[in-house]
C-alpha positions in Angstrom: 0.2 -0.2 -0.2 0.9 3.4 -0.5 0.8 6.5 1.8 1.8 10.0 1.5 2.6 10.1 5.9 3.4 6.5 6.9 4.7 3.1 4.8 3.5 -0.6 5.3 5.8 -3.4 4.1 5.6 -7.3 5.2 8.9 -7.5 6.5 8.6 -11.3 7.9 5.9 -13.8 7.5 3.0 -12.8 8.8 3.8 -9.4 9.9 2.5 -5.7 8.6 5.3 -3.1 9.9 3.1 0.4 9.8 6.1 3.1 10.1 4.9 6.7 10.3 7.2 8.8 7.7 7.0 12.5 8.6 10.8 12.2 10.1 11.2 15.5 9.6 8.3 16.3 11.6 9.4 13.4 14.0 6.3 11.9 12.7 4.0 15.3 14.2 0.2 13.9 14.0 -1.9 15.8 10.7 -4.7 15.0 9.6 -2.8 13.2 6.9 -1.2 10.7 9.0 -4.1 10.1 11.6 -6.5 9.7 8.2 -3.6 7.2 7.0 -2.8 5.4 10.1 -7.2 5.1 10.1 -7.3 3.6 6.9 -3.7 1.4 7.7 -5.5 -0.1 10.1 -8.3 -1.2 8.3 -6.8 -2.6 5.3 -4.2 -4.6 7.6 -7.3 -6.0 9.7 -9.0 -7.3 6.6 -5.5 -8.9 5.4 -5.7 -12.5 7.1 -2.3 -13.1 6.4 -1.5 -10.3 8.5 -0.8 -11.9 12.1 0.8 -9.0 14.0 1.5 -5.8 13.8 4.5 -3.9 14.4 4.0 0.1 14.6 7.2 2.8 14.9 8.3 5.8 13.2 10.8 7.2 10.9 13.8 8.7 11.8 14.9 10.2 15.4 11.6 9.8 17.0 8.5 7.6 17.1 6.0 10.7 17.3 6.1 14.4 19.0 2.3 14.5 19.0 0.2 16.8 17.3 2.0 19.2 14.9 1.8 22.8 16.5 2.7 23.7 12.9 -0.8 23.2 11.4 -2.8 19.5 12.0 -5.3 20.4 9.3 -8.8 20.3 9.0 -11.2 17.6 8.9 -13.0 17.2 5.5 -16.5 18.7 5.3 -16.1 20.7 8.5 -14.5 23.8 6.8 -17.3 25.9 7.5 -17.8 25.1 10.8 -17.0 27.3 13.8 -13.9 26.9 15.8 -15.1 24.6 18.6 -16.8 22.0 15.8 -14.0 22.2 13.9 -12.3 21.6 17.4 -14.4 18.9 18.1 -14.2 17.0 14.7 -9.9 17.1 15.3 -10.4 15.8 18.5 -12.6 12.8 17.6 -10.4 12.1 14.5 -7.8 11.6 16.6 -8.9 9.8 19.7 -10.7 7.9 17.1 -7.3 5.4 16.7 -7.7 4.2 20.0 -10.9 2.4 19.3 -9.4 1.6 16.1 -6.4 0.1 17.0 -8.2 -2.1 20.3 -10.5 -3.4 17.5 -8.1 -4.4 15.3 -7.7 -8.0 14.9 -3.6 -8.2 15.2 -1.9 -7.5 18.5 0.0 -4.4 17.9 3.6 -4.0 19.0 4.7 -0.5 19.4 8.6 0.0 18.8 9.1 2.8 20.3 12.4 4.9 18.9 12.8 8.1 20.4 10.4 10.6 21.3 6.6 9.7 22.4 5.1 12.4 23.3 1.6 13.9 23.6 -0.4 11.9 21.0 2.3 9.7 20.4 2.2 8.9 23.5 -1.4 8.3 23.9 -0.7 6.0 20.4 2.3 4.2 22.4 -0.2 3.2 25.2 -3.1 1.8 22.6 -0.7 -0.7 21.7 -1.1 -4.2 22.9 3.0 -4.5 23.6 5.2 -2.1 23.7 9.0 -2.0 23.6 11.5 0.8 23.1 14.9 1.7 22.4 18.0 3.2 24.9 16.6 6.7 23.3 13.5 6.5 24.0 11.4 9.9 26.0 8.0 9.4 27.1 6.0 12.6 27.6 2.3 13.4 28.5 2.5 16.8 27.4 -0.9 18.3 27.4 -1.3 19.7 30.7 1.9 22.1 29.7 0.4 23.2 26.9 -2.4 25.3 29.3 -5.0 21.9 28.6 -5.8 18.9 30.7 -3.8 16.1 30.7 -6.6 14.1 30.1 -7.0 13.4 26.2 -6.8 10.7 23.9 -7.3 8.1 26.2 -4.6 8.6 28.3 -6.5 9.0 31.7 -7.9 5.7 31.3 -5.2 3.7 29.7 -2.4 5.1 31.6 -3.8 4.0 35.1 -4.1 0.8 34.1 -0.8 0.2 32.6 1.1 1.4 35.7 -0.7 2.2 38.1 -2.8 5.3 39.3 -0.5 6.8 42.0 2.5 6.8 39.1 -0.3 7.8 36.3 -1.5 10.7 38.1 1.8 12.4 38.9 3.4 12.0 35.3 -0.1 13.5 33.6 -0.2 16.3 36.6 3.5 17.6 36.4 4.4 16.5 32.6 7.4 15.7 33.0 9.4 13.8 30.5 10.6 10.1 31.2 13.3 8.3 29.8 13.5 5.2 28.8 14.9 3.7 31.6 12.0 4.8 34.1 9.7 4.0 31.6 11.0 -0.2 31.8 11.1 0.4 35.9 7.6 1.5 36.4 6.2 -0.9 33.5 5.2 1.5 30.8 7.2 -1.3 28.3 7.6 -4.9 28.1 11.8 -4.3 28.0 14.6 -1.8 26.8 16.9 -2.7 24.1 19.2 -0.9 22.7 18.3 1.3 19.6 19.8 -1.2 16.5 18.2 -4.1 18.1 14.7 -2.4 18.6 12.8 -3.7 15.3 14.6 -7.2 15.5 13.5 -7.6 19.3 9.7 -6.9 17.8 9.6 -8.7 15.0 11.1 -11.8 17.3 7.7 -10.9 19.5 5.4 -10.9 16.4 6.8 -14.5 15.2 6.3 -15.3 18.4 2.2 -14.5 18.5 2.5 -15.5 14.7 3.4 -19.2 15.9 0.3 -19.5 17.7 -3.6 -19.7 16.3 -5.2 -17.1 14.8 -8.1 -17.6 16.2 -7.2 -17.8 19.4 -4.9 -14.6 19.3 -7.6 -12.5 18.3 -9.8 -13.8 21.1 -7.1 -13.1 23.4 -6.9 -9.9 22.4 -10.0 -9.1 22.4 -11.3 -10.6 25.9 -8.0 -9.2 27.4 -9.3 -5.7 26.7 -12.9 -5.7 27.3 -12.3 -7.2 30.5 -10.4 -4.5 31.1 -13.8 -2.4 30.8 -15.8 -4.9 32.6 -17.7 -4.5 35.5 -16.7 -7.6 37.8 -14.9 -10.5 38.3 -17.9 -12.9 37.6 -18.5 -11.2 34.1 -15.0 -11.4 33.6 -15.0 -14.8 34.0 -18.3 -15.6 32.0 -16.9 -14.3 29.0 -13.6 -16.3 29.4 -15.5 -19.8 29.8 -18.0 -18.9 26.7 -14.7 -18.0 24.5 -12.9 -21.1 26.0 -15.8 -23.5 24.7 -16.0 -21.5 21.6 -12.1 -21.5 20.4 -11.7 -25.2 21.9 -14.6 -26.4 19.3 -12.5 -24.9 16.4 -10.6 -27.3 14.2 -7.1 -25.5 14.5 -7.6 -26.4 18.7 -8.4 -29.8 17.7 -5.3 -30.0 15.3 -3.5 -28.5 18.2 -4.2 -31.0 20.5 -3.3 -33.9 18.0 0.0 -32.0 16.9 1.1 -31.8 20.7 0.3 -35.5 21.7 1.7 -36.6 17.9 5.0 -33.8 18.7 4.5 -32.1 15.1 4.4 -28.7 14.5 0.8 -27.4 13.7 -0.2 -26.3 10.5 -3.1 -23.4 11.0 -5.7 -23.5 8.9 -7.8 -20.6 11.0 -10.9 -22.9 10.6 
């Protein structure tokens, strides 16, 4: 696929790599980039050969957040008032969080350099996060005179690192480095910058080695259980999903392969 503001390639079997491609602006978010990312997510979700997504940025940064030189106007809102245009922009960007949660494939963020503002939110919305030693993270919204609660961060961050740490980062707006991100559990690991993509591709390969439906249902149930109202409701959802997945041809083939000590050949049936 060809896009103006990002690229998609297949660096390994079953893996789609989506790369923000505005390196001259540290991959800052504009309507063009956000629109391209929405389209890329839909395209990849519909590609059943793609089993995992690696999301990263070209150049020195993952994404520096909103492009302060101008985001652009959401088509169809050109004649609207300022608050209306602003809300359209807000919803377009925040919609990425829902979209990333809804795609079947797990999304692995390979965070190189700066992940700030909206870029930080996209990192938080990913299912798995690894970062290079040069990575920097910041919830900078409060330093711009607006609320620190934006693009789902006030919901996602406490669930990733705990409420107390999340409040401190969001109220101060301070930037943290890769070492601190690892210490507080924001990322799975810190690796040297040159090894970042290969590390994420290795994790993606492990995911690709599992059943397509099992991975999809694991992602879906885990996200749902972050939102669910009680332990009982969460277990009920797990119970039904386990029975449903156990009745697939892939599950039965996996059981036979385990007993006969042979490699599973997934058919997604």
